[in-house]
MOPAC internal coordinates of N, CA, C and O (Angstrom, degrees):
PM7 1SCF
backbone

  N    0.0000 0     0.00 0     0.00 0    0    0    0
  C    1.4477 1     0.00 0     0.00 0    1    0    0
  C    1.5344 1   109.14 1     0.00 0    2    1    0
  O    1.2310 1   120.35 1   -43.26 1    3    2    1
  N    1.2840 1   116.93 1   136.74 1    3    2    1
  C    1.4681 1   122.94 1  -174.67 1    5    3    2
  C    1.5306 1   113.60 1   -58.70 1    6    5    3
  O    1.2310 1   119.52 1   137.57 1    7    6    5
  N    1.3174 1   118.52 1   -42.43 1    7    6    5
  C    1.4666 1   121.27 1  -178.40 1    9    7    6
  C    1.5269 1   110.20 1   -63.52 1   10    9    7
  O    1.2310 1   120.10 1   137.11 1   11   10    9
  N    1.3149 1   117.41 1   -42.89 1   11   10    9
  C    1.4624 1   120.07 1   178.48 1   13   11   10
  C    1.5277 1   110.68 1   -64.09 1   14   13   11
  O    1.2310 1   120.24 1   139.93 1   15   14   13
  N    1.3234 1   117.15 1   -40.07 1   15   14   13
  C    1.4717 1   120.45 1   178.47 1   17   15   14
  C    1.5241 1   110.88 1   -63.10 1   18   17   15
  O    1.2310 1   120.20 1   139.79 1   19   18   17
  N    1.3159 1   117.23 1   -40.21 1   19   18   17
  C    1.4651 1   120.85 1   177.63 1   21   19   18
  C    1.5208 1   110.90 1   -66.64 1   22   21   19
  O    1.2310 1   120.26 1   133.75 1   23   22   21
  N    1.3231 1   117.11 1   -46.25 1   23   22   21
  C    1.4647 1   120.92 1  -179.70 1   25   23   22
  C    1.5260 1   110.96 1   -60.61 1   26   25   23
  O    1.2310 1   120.39 1   144.76 1   27   26   25
  N    1.3243 1   116.86 1   -35.24 1   27   26   25
  C    1.4665 1   120.92 1   179.90 1   29   27   26
  C    1.5303 1   111.94 1   -63.67 1   30   29   27
  O    1.2310 1   119.96 1   161.17 1   31   30   29
  N    1.3239 1   117.68 1   -18.83 1   31   30   29
  C    1.4634 1   121.81 1  -178.68 1   33   31   30
  C    1.5245 1   113.96 1   -91.25 1   34   33   31
  O    1.2310 1   119.92 1   174.27 1   35   34   33
  N    1.3266 1   117.76 1    -5.73 1   35   34   33
  C    1.4675 1   119.99 1   179.55 1   37   35   34
  C    1.5310 1   107.65 1   -69.42 1   38   37   35
  O    1.2310 1   119.99 1   -60.95 1   39   38   37
  N    1.3260 1   117.63 1   119.05 1   39   38   37
  C    1.4726 1   119.55 1  -176.35 1   41   39   38
  C    1.5335 1   113.25 1   -76.25 1   42   41   39
  O    1.2310 1   121.26 1   -19.20 1   43   42   41
  N    1.3224 1   115.20 1   160.80 1   43   42   41
  C    1.4659 1   121.00 1   172.72 1   45   43   42
  C    1.5144 1   109.17 1   -52.76 1   46   45   43
  O    1.2310 1   120.45 1   -33.51 1   47   46   45
  N    1.2887 1   116.75 1   146.49 1   47   46   45
  C    1.4667 1   125.80 1   178.58 1   49   47   46
  C    1.5269 1   113.38 1    73.41 1   50   49   47
  O    1.2310 1   120.19 1  -173.56 1   51   50   49
  N    1.3261 1   117.24 1     6.44 1   51   50   49
  C    1.4683 1   121.66 1   177.27 1   53   51   50
  C    1.5196 1   109.75 1  -127.03 1   54   53   51
  O    1.2310 1   121.22 1   -22.70 1   55   54   53
  N    1.3210 1   115.27 1   157.30 1   55   54   53
  C    1.4605 1   121.58 1   175.14 1   57   55   54
  C    1.5229 1   109.11 1  -133.65 1   58   57   55
  O    1.2310 1   121.23 1   -22.02 1   59   58   57
  N    1.3107 1   115.26 1   157.98 1   59   58   57
  C    1.4684 1   122.00 1   172.40 1   61   59   58
  C    1.5223 1   106.63 1  -122.58 1   62   61   59
  O    1.2310 1   120.67 1   -19.26 1   63   62   61
  N    1.3130 1   116.32 1   160.74 1   63   62   61
  C    1.4592 1   119.47 1   176.23 1   65   63   62
  C    1.5241 1   109.79 1   -96.73 1   66   65   63
  O    1.2310 1   121.27 1   -20.17 1   67   66   65
  N    1.3231 1   115.18 1   159.83 1   67   66   65
  C    1.4626 1   120.14 1   176.83 1   69   67   66
  C    1.5273 1   109.80 1   -58.15 1   70   69   67
  O    1.2310 1   120.68 1   137.01 1   71   70   69
  N    1.3209 1   116.30 1   -42.99 1   71   70   69
  C    1.4563 1   120.86 1   179.55 1   73   71   70
  C    1.5166 1   112.83 1   -64.96 1   74   73   71
  O    1.2310 1   120.57 1   141.39 1   75   74   73
  N    1.3106 1   116.51 1   -38.61 1   75   74   73
  C    1.4626 1   120.89 1   178.66 1   77   75   74
  C    1.5308 1   109.91 1   -62.06 1   78   77   75
  O    1.2310 1   120.25 1   133.72 1   79   78   77
  N    1.3279 1   117.13 1   -46.28 1   79   78   77
  C    1.4680 1   119.44 1   178.79 1   81   79   78
  C    1.5239 1   111.30 1   -63.96 1   82   81   79
  O    1.2310 1   120.49 1   142.51 1   83   82   81
  N    1.3264 1   116.66 1   -37.49 1   83   82   81
  C    1.4662 1   119.92 1   177.51 1   85   83   82
  C    1.5271 1   110.29 1   -61.69 1   86   85   83
  O    1.2310 1   120.25 1   134.32 1   87   86   85
  N    1.3383 1   117.14 1   -45.68 1   87   86   85
  C    1.4766 1   120.83 1   178.60 1   89   87   86
  C    1.5275 1   111.04 1   -61.90 1   90   89   87
  O    1.2310 1   120.62 1   133.50 1   91   90   89
  N    1.3190 1   116.41 1   -46.50 1   91   90   89
  C    1.4648 1   119.94 1  -179.15 1   93   91   90
  C    1.5210 1   112.37 1   -64.04 1   94   93   91
  O    1.2310 1   120.61 1   151.00 1   95   94   93
  N    1.3309 1   116.43 1   -29.00 1   95   94   93
  C    1.4663 1   120.81 1   178.54 1   97   95   94
  C    1.5281 1   112.00 1   -82.45 1   98   97   95
  O    1.2310 1   120.59 1   174.02 1   99   98   97
  N    1.3416 1   116.49 1    -5.98 1   99   98   97
  C    1.4556 1   119.58 1   175.84 1  101   99   98
  C    1.5168 1   115.87 1   100.45 1  102  101   99
  O    1.2310 1   119.76 1  -173.75 1  103  102  101
  N    1.3238 1   118.06 1     6.25 1  103  102  101
  C    1.4561 1   120.33 1   179.91 1  105  103  102
  C    1.5294 1   109.18 1  -136.81 1  106  105  103
  O    1.2310 1   119.97 1   -96.79 1  107  106  105
  N    1.3335 1   117.65 1    83.21 1  107  106  105
  C    1.4575 1   121.36 1  -173.14 1  109  107  106
  C    1.5242 1   116.11 1   -60.44 1  110  109  107
  O    1.2310 1   119.53 1   164.53 1  111  110  109
  N    1.3084 1   118.51 1   -15.47 1  111  110  109
  C    1.4674 1   120.68 1   179.80 1  113  111  110
  C    1.5287 1   112.42 1   -97.27 1  114  113  111
  O    1.2310 1   119.96 1  -168.57 1  115  114  113
  N    1.3204 1   117.69 1    11.43 1  115  114  113
  C    1.4614 1   121.13 1  -173.53 1  117  115  114
  C    1.5291 1   113.92 1  -105.11 1  118  117  115
  O    1.2310 1   119.94 1  -149.13 1  119  118  117
  N    1.3267 1   117.72 1    30.87 1  119  118  117
  C    1.4688 1   120.09 1  -178.94 1  121  119  118
  C    1.5298 1   111.88 1   -59.53 1  122  121  119
  O    1.2310 1   120.23 1   139.37 1  123  122  121
  N    1.3209 1   117.16 1   -40.63 1  123  122  121
  C    1.4683 1   119.67 1   179.40 1  125  123  122
  C    1.5232 1   111.45 1   -66.22 1  126  125  123
  O    1.2310 1   120.64 1   144.19 1  127  126  125
  N    1.3172 1   116.38 1   -35.81 1  127  126  125
  C    1.4678 1   119.64 1   177.16 1  129  127  126
  C    1.5248 1   110.37 1   -64.89 1  130  129  127
  O    1.2310 1   120.63 1   142.18 1  131  130  129
  N    1.3298 1   116.39 1   -37.82 1  131  130  129
  C    1.4675 1   120.26 1   176.39 1  133  131  130
  C    1.5284 1   109.13 1   -61.14 1  134  133  131
  O    1.2310 1   120.62 1   137.32 1  135  134  133
  N    1.3301 1   116.43 1   -42.68 1  135  134  133
  C    1.4637 1   120.23 1   177.38 1  137  135  134
  C    1.5163 1   111.89 1   -58.60 1  138  137  135
  O    1.2310 1   120.26 1   138.13 1  139  138  137
  N    1.3110 1   117.12 1   -41.87 1  139  138  137
  C    1.4729 1   120.95 1   178.25 1  141  139  138
  C    1.5222 1   110.98 1   -64.20 1  142  141  139
  O    1.2310 1   120.85 1   138.56 1  143  142  141
  N    1.3229 1   115.99 1   -41.44 1  143  142  141
  C    1.4654 1   118.94 1   177.98 1  145  143  142
  C    1.5264 1   111.34 1   -62.84 1  146  145  143
  O    1.2310 1   120.42 1   139.74 1  147  146  145
  N    1.3183 1   116.80 1   -40.26 1  147  146  145
  C    1.4604 1   119.58 1   179.25 1  149  147  146
  C    1.5265 1   110.69 1   -65.12 1  150  149  147
  O    1.2310 1   120.54 1   144.67 1  151  150  149
  N    1.3277 1   116.57 1   -35.33 1  151  150  149
  C    1.4662 1   120.79 1   178.50 1  153  151  150
  C    1.5281 1   111.19 1   -61.26 1  154  153  151
  O    1.2310 1   120.74 1   143.78 1  155  154  153
  N    1.3159 1   116.20 1   -36.22 1  155  154  153
  C    1.4647 1   120.85 1  -177.84 1  157  155  154
  C    1.5290 1   112.60 1  -104.49 1  158  157  155
  O    1.2310 1   120.85 1  -149.89 1  159  158  157
  N    1.3034 1   115.98 1    30.11 1  159  158  157
  C    1.4549 1   123.39 1   178.79 1  161  159  158
  C    1.5343 1   110.66 1   -49.55 1  162  161  159
  O    1.2310 1   119.91 1   -59.32 1  163  162  161
  N    1.3322 1   117.78 1   120.68 1  163  162  161
  C    1.4591 1   120.00 1  -177.26 1  165  163  162
  C    1.5324 1   114.42 1   -77.03 1  166  165  163
  O    1.2310 1   119.62 1   163.83 1  167  166  165
  N    1.3244 1   118.34 1   -16.17 1  167  166  165
  C    1.4692 1   120.15 1  -178.01 1  169  167  166
  C    1.5270 1   110.40 1  -156.50 1  170  169  167
  O    1.2310 1   120.58 1   -88.09 1  171  170  169
  N    1.3275 1   116.50 1    91.91 1  171  170  169
  C    1.4604 1   120.09 1  -174.94 1  173  171  170
  C    1.5260 1   113.32 1   -67.56 1  174  173  171
  O    1.2310 1   119.33 1   165.50 1  175  174  173
  N    1.3272 1   118.88 1   -14.50 1  175  174  173
  C    1.4685 1   120.67 1   176.40 1  177  175  174
  C    1.5260 1   111.44 1   -76.40 1  178  177  175
  O    1.2310 1   120.26 1   150.44 1  179  178  177
  N    1.3177 1   117.11 1   -29.56 1  179  178  177
  C    1.4650 1   121.87 1  -179.79 1  181  179  178
  C    1.5275 1   110.82 1   -96.79 1  182  181  179
  O    1.2310 1   120.77 1   142.89 1  183  182  181
  N    1.3210 1   116.14 1   -37.11 1  183  182  181
  C    1.4663 1   121.32 1  -177.31 1  185  183  182
  C    1.5307 1   108.13 1  -109.86 1  186  185  183
  O    1.2310 1   119.93 1   -76.90 1  187  186  185
  N    1.3306 1   117.74 1   103.10 1  187  186  185
  C    1.4663 1   121.00 1  -175.14 1  189  187  186
  C    1.5283 1   112.98 1   -79.28 1  190  189  187
  O    1.2310 1   120.85 1  -106.88 1  191  190  189
  N    1.3186 1   115.97 1    73.12 1  191  190  189
  C    1.4657 1   120.44 1  -176.57 1  193  191  190
  C    1.5284 1   112.20 1   -61.57 1  194  193  191
  O    1.2310 1   119.97 1   159.24 1  195  194  193
  N    1.3264 1   117.67 1   -20.76 1  195  194  193
  C    1.4664 1   119.97 1   177.44 1  197  195  194
  C    1.5296 1   111.31 1   -66.66 1  198  197  195
  O    1.2310 1   119.94 1   164.50 1  199  198  197
  N    1.3230 1   117.73 1   -15.50 1  199  198  197
  C    1.4633 1   122.26 1   179.84 1  201  199  198
  C    1.5280 1   112.81 1   -90.78 1  202  201  199
  O    1.2310 1   120.16 1  -167.20 1  203  202  201
  N    1.3199 1   117.30 1    12.80 1  203  202  201
  C    1.4679 1   121.33 1   178.54 1  205  203  202
  C    1.5284 1   107.59 1  -113.73 1  206  205  203
  O    1.2310 1   121.22 1   -53.65 1  207  206  205
  N    1.3307 1   115.27 1   126.35 1  207  206  205
  C    1.4695 1   121.46 1  -172.70 1  209  207  206
  C    1.5221 1   110.79 1  -133.54 1  210  209  207
  O    1.2310 1   121.22 1    -6.14 1  211  210  209
  N    1.3193 1   115.28 1   173.86 1  211  210  209
  C    1.4645 1   121.20 1   177.94 1  213  211  210
  C    1.5263 1   110.81 1   -69.75 1  214  213  211
  O    1.2310 1   120.77 1   -18.23 1  215  214  213
  N    1.2999 1   116.13 1   161.77 1  215  214  213
  C    1.4705 1   123.68 1  -177.53 1  217  215  214
  C    1.5307 1   112.74 1   -55.88 1  218  217  215
  O    1.2310 1   120.42 1   149.09 1  219  218  217
  N    1.3294 1   116.80 1   -30.91 1  219  218  217
  C    1.4684 1   120.95 1  -178.47 1  221  219  218
  C    1.5244 1   112.97 1   -94.46 1  222  221  219
  O    1.2310 1   120.11 1  -171.28 1  223  222  221
  N    1.3353 1   117.39 1     8.72 1  223  222  221
  C    1.4606 1   121.76 1   179.25 1  225  223  222
  C    1.5151 1   114.29 1    87.68 1  226  225  223
  O    1.2310 1   120.63 1  -178.75 1  227  226  225
  N    1.3213 1   116.40 1     1.25 1  227  226  225
  C    1.4624 1   120.32 1  -179.83 1  229  227  226
  C    1.5269 1   109.90 1   -73.73 1  230  229  227
  O    1.2310 1   121.45 1   -37.38 1  231  230  229
  N    1.3271 1   114.83 1   142.62 1  231  230  229
  C    1.4542 1   119.94 1   175.81 1  233  231  230
  C    1.5179 1   108.25 1   -81.39 1  234  233  231
  O    1.2310 1   120.90 1   -55.48 1  235  234  233
  N    1.3011 1   115.89 1   124.52 1  235  234  233
  C    1.4617 1   121.05 1   179.21 1  237  235  234
  C    1.5144 1   108.66 1  -127.03 1  238  237  235
  O    1.2310 1   120.68 1   -18.96 1  239  238  237
  N    1.3040 1   116.30 1   161.04 1  239  238  237
  C    1.4519 1   124.73 1   179.06 1  241  239  238
  C    1.5116 1   118.70 1    17.27 1  242  241  239
  O    1.2310 1   121.30 1   -51.51 1  243  242  241
  N    1.3050 1   115.11 1   128.49 1  243  242  241
  C    1.4601 1   121.35 1   173.71 1  245  243  242
  C    1.5103 1   106.03 1  -155.04 1  246  245  243
  O    1.2310 1   120.08 1   -57.41 1  247  246  245
  N    1.3144 1   117.45 1   122.59 1  247  246  245
  C    1.4602 1   120.53 1  -171.55 1  249  247  246
  C    1.5264 1   114.30 1   -97.99 1  250  249  247
  O    1.2310 1   119.93 1  -167.59 1  251  250  249
  N    1.3226 1   117.74 1    12.41 1  251  250  249
  C    1.4605 1   120.03 1   179.85 1  253  251  250
  C    1.5230 1   110.50 1  -113.12 1  254  253  251
  O    1.2310 1   120.74 1   -24.31 1  255  254  253
  N    1.3154 1   116.19 1   155.69 1  255  254  253
  C    1.4622 1   120.84 1   177.01 1  257  255  254
  C    1.5044 1   112.55 1    55.28 1  258  257  255
  O    1.2310 1   120.99 1    51.43 1  259  258  257
  N    1.3377 1   115.71 1  -128.57 1  259  258  257
  C    1.4628 1   122.17 1  -179.94 1  261  259  258
  C    1.5294 1   110.97 1   -99.16 1  262  261  259
  O    1.2310 1   120.41 1  -149.64 1  263  262  261
  N    1.3000 1   116.81 1    30.36 1  263  262  261
  C    1.4645 1   121.37 1   176.81 1  265  263  262
  C    1.5132 1   113.02 1    70.34 1  266  265  263
  O    1.2310 1   120.40 1    48.97 1  267  266  265
  N    1.3334 1   116.85 1  -131.03 1  267  266  265
  C    1.4608 1   122.91 1  -175.08 1  269  267  266
  C    1.5251 1   111.54 1   -58.07 1  270  269  267
  O    1.2310 1   119.66 1   142.84 1  271  270  269
  N    1.3361 1   118.26 1   -37.16 1  271  270  269
  C    1.4676 1   121.13 1   179.35 1  273  271  270
  C    1.5252 1   110.31 1   -60.37 1  274  273  271
  O    1.2310 1   120.47 1   138.48 1  275  274  273
  N    1.3265 1   116.71 1   -41.52 1  275  274  273
  C    1.4648 1   120.83 1   178.11 1  277  275  274
  C    1.5309 1   110.48 1   -67.29 1  278  277  275
  O    1.2310 1   120.55 1   136.78 1  279  278  277
  N    1.3233 1   116.55 1   -43.22 1  279  278  277
  C    1.4644 1   121.07 1   179.55 1  281  279  278
  C    1.5235 1   109.89 1   -58.24 1  282  281  279
  O    1.2310 1   120.24 1   132.65 1  283  282  281
  N    1.3190 1   117.14 1   -47.35 1  283  282  281
  C    1.4638 1   122.14 1   179.82 1  285  283  282
  C    1.5292 1   110.78 1   -61.32 1  286  285  283
  O    1.2310 1   120.49 1   133.95 1  287  286  285
  N    1.3121 1   116.66 1   -46.05 1  287  286  285
  C    1.4597 1   121.76 1  -179.29 1  289  287  286
  C    1.5294 1   111.77 1   -59.83 1  290  289  287
  O    1.2310 1   120.67 1   134.35 1  291  290  289
  N    1.3225 1   116.33 1   -45.65 1  291  290  289
  C    1.4719 1   120.68 1  -179.81 1  293  291  290
  C    1.5321 1   110.16 1   -64.59 1  294  293  291
  O    1.2310 1   119.94 1   137.05 1  295  294  293
  N    1.3223 1   117.72 1   -42.95 1  295  294  293
  C    1.4621 1   120.79 1  -179.83 1  297  295  294
  C    1.5245 1   111.43 1   -64.82 1  298  297  295
  O    1.2310 1   120.05 1   140.84 1  299  298  297
  N    1.3129 1   117.51 1   -39.16 1  299  298  297
  C    1.4680 1   120.64 1   177.10 1  301  299  298
  C    1.5235 1   109.75 1   -62.89 1  302  301  299
  O    1.2310 1   120.04 1   135.53 1  303  302  301
  N    1.3250 1   117.52 1   -44.47 1  303  302  301
  C    1.4748 1   121.72 1   178.13 1  305  303  302
  C    1.5219 1   111.47 1   -60.10 1  306  305  303
  O    1.2310 1   120.55 1   148.02 1  307  306  305
  N    1.3280 1   116.56 1   -31.98 1  307  306  305
  C    1.4651 1   120.86 1   179.89 1  309  307  306
  C    1.5281 1   112.69 1   -81.66 1  310  309  307
  O    1.2310 1   119.93 1   172.49 1  311  310  309
  N    1.3156 1   117.75 1    -7.51 1  311  310  309
  C    1.4564 1   120.60 1   177.61 1  313  311  310
  C    1.5159 1   115.83 1    94.46 1  314  313  311
  O    1.2310 1   120.03 1  -162.65 1  315  314  313
  N    1.3203 1   117.54 1    17.35 1  315  314  313
  C    1.4670 1   121.22 1   178.10 1  317  315  314
  C    1.5307 1   108.66 1   -72.59 1  318  317  315
  O    1.2310 1   120.43 1   -43.50 1  319  318  317
  N    1.3264 1   116.78 1   136.50 1  319  318  317
  C    1.4676 1   122.53 1  -179.15 1  321  319  318
  C    1.5262 1   111.24 1   -87.48 1  322  321  319
  O    1.2310 1   121.14 1   -45.59 1  323  322  321
  N    1.3175 1   115.42 1   134.41 1  323  322  321
  C    1.4605 1   122.30 1   178.77 1  325  323  322
  C    1.5190 1   110.82 1  -115.27 1  326  325  323
  O    1.2310 1   121.32 1   -29.88 1  327  326  325
  N    1.3136 1   115.09 1   150.12 1  327  326  325
  C    1.4680 1   123.79 1   168.05 1  329  327  326
  C    1.5203 1   104.87 1  -120.92 1  330  329  327
  O    1.2310 1   120.19 1   -81.03 1  331  330  329
  N    1.3042 1   117.25 1    98.97 1  331  330  329
  C    1.4603 1   120.02 1  -174.46 1  333  331  330
  C    1.5123 1   110.05 1    67.31 1  334  333  331
  O    1.2310 1   120.71 1    54.43 1  335  334  333
  N    1.3313 1   116.25 1  -125.57 1  335  334  333
  C    1.4612 1   120.41 1  -178.54 1  337  335  334
  C    1.5264 1   113.43 1   -95.56 1  338  337  335
  O    1.2310 1   120.78 1  -172.13 1  339  338  337
  N    1.3287 1   116.12 1     7.87 1  339  338  337
  C    1.4752 1   120.28 1  -179.51 1  341  339  338
  C    1.5261 1   110.87 1  -120.53 1  342  341  339
  O    1.2310 1   121.61 1   -24.49 1  343  342  341
  N    1.2993 1   114.53 1   155.51 1  343  342  341
  C    1.4585 1   119.78 1   177.66 1  345  343  342
  C    1.5164 1   109.41 1   -77.18 1  346  345  343
  O    1.2310 1   120.83 1   -41.51 1  347  346  345
  N    1.3012 1   116.01 1   138.49 1  347  346  345
  C    1.4634 1   121.06 1   175.75 1  349  347  346
  C    1.5279 1   106.76 1   -79.64 1  350  349  347
  O    1.2310 1   120.85 1   -85.91 1  351  350  349
  N    1.3165 1   115.98 1    94.09 1  351  350  349
  C    1.4654 1   120.89 1  -175.88 1  353  351  350
  C    1.5254 1   112.62 1   -66.42 1  354  353  351
  O    1.2310 1   119.94 1   157.97 1  355  354  353
  N    1.3278 1   117.72 1   -22.03 1  355  354  353
  C    1.4763 1   119.03 1   177.95 1  357  355  354
  C    1.5249 1   110.85 1   -68.69 1  358  357  355
  O    1.2310 1   120.19 1   156.27 1  359  358  357
  N    1.3116 1   117.24 1   -23.73 1  359  358  357
  C    1.4655 1   121.60 1   178.50 1  361  359  358
  C    1.5264 1   111.21 1  -102.17 1  362  361  359
  O    1.2310 1   120.49 1   132.71 1  363  362  361
  N    1.3136 1   116.67 1   -47.29 1  363  362  361
  C    1.4679 1   120.89 1  -171.74 1  365  363  362
  C    1.5258 1   115.01 1  -102.80 1  366  365  363
  O    1.2310 1   119.94 1  -175.96 1  367  366  365
  N    1.3161 1   117.72 1     4.04 1  367  366  365
  C    1.4615 1   120.07 1   178.43 1  369  367  366
  C    1.5201 1   111.83 1   -73.78 1  370  369  367
  O    1.2310 1   120.75 1   -45.53 1  371  370  369
  N    1.3138 1   116.18 1   134.47 1  371  370  369
  C    1.4676 1   122.48 1   178.03 1  373  371  370
  C    1.5122 1   108.10 1   -75.60 1  374  373  371
  O    1.2310 1   119.71 1   -54.03 1  375  374  373
  N    1.2752 1   118.16 1   125.97 1  375  374  373
  C    1.4657 1   122.63 1  -175.08 1  377  375  374
  C    1.5330 1   112.47 1  -100.37 1  378  377  375
  O    1.2310 1   120.09 1  -144.02 1  379  378  377
  N    1.3005 1   117.44 1    35.98 1  379  378  377
  C    1.4690 1   121.58 1  -179.57 1  381  379  378
  C    1.5146 1   109.93 1   -78.32 1  382  381  379
  O    1.2310 1   120.47 1   -57.29 1  383  382  381
  N    1.2968 1   116.71 1   122.71 1  383  382  381
  C    1.4588 1   120.96 1   171.07 1  385  383  382
  C    1.4959 1   115.41 1    76.11 1  386  385  383
  O    1.2310 1   119.99 1   113.27 1  387  386  385
  N    1.3082 1   117.63 1   -66.73 1  387  386  385
  C    1.4544 1   120.37 1  -174.29 1  389  387  386
  C    1.5184 1   109.78 1  -135.34 1  390  389  387
  O    1.2310 1   122.08 1   -26.40 1  391  390  389
  N    1.3016 1   113.63 1   153.60 1  391  390  389
  C    1.4638 1   120.16 1   179.77 1  393  391  390
  C    1.5231 1   111.07 1   -61.35 1  394  393  391
  O    1.2310 1   121.36 1   -35.48 1  395  394  393
  N    1.3418 1   114.99 1   144.52 1  395  394  393
  C    1.4521 1   120.70 1   175.66 1  397  395  394
  C    1.5032 1   109.34 1   -65.37 1  398  397  395
  O    1.2310 1   120.10 1   180.00 1  399  398  397

């Protein structure tokens, strides 16, 4: 699936938004569908769904471990920059293809 292939390319210390992945996959209005796909990620070791966040950098839905707390912890370990409870997309946003 195209969205999973795109998500697999997000490097450590970077994040992409649901909307960004939807645009890159060819359907800019499918951000919620991207979220559903991330929820049912078939292989979290290959597809880093924890690196996909809301358009404003907010951490949303995560179905592994302790949910959002686990997502935040993993992203911090990977070197993602935060501003309060949101990711600093100007530093940690993945710039593949189109602007966040």
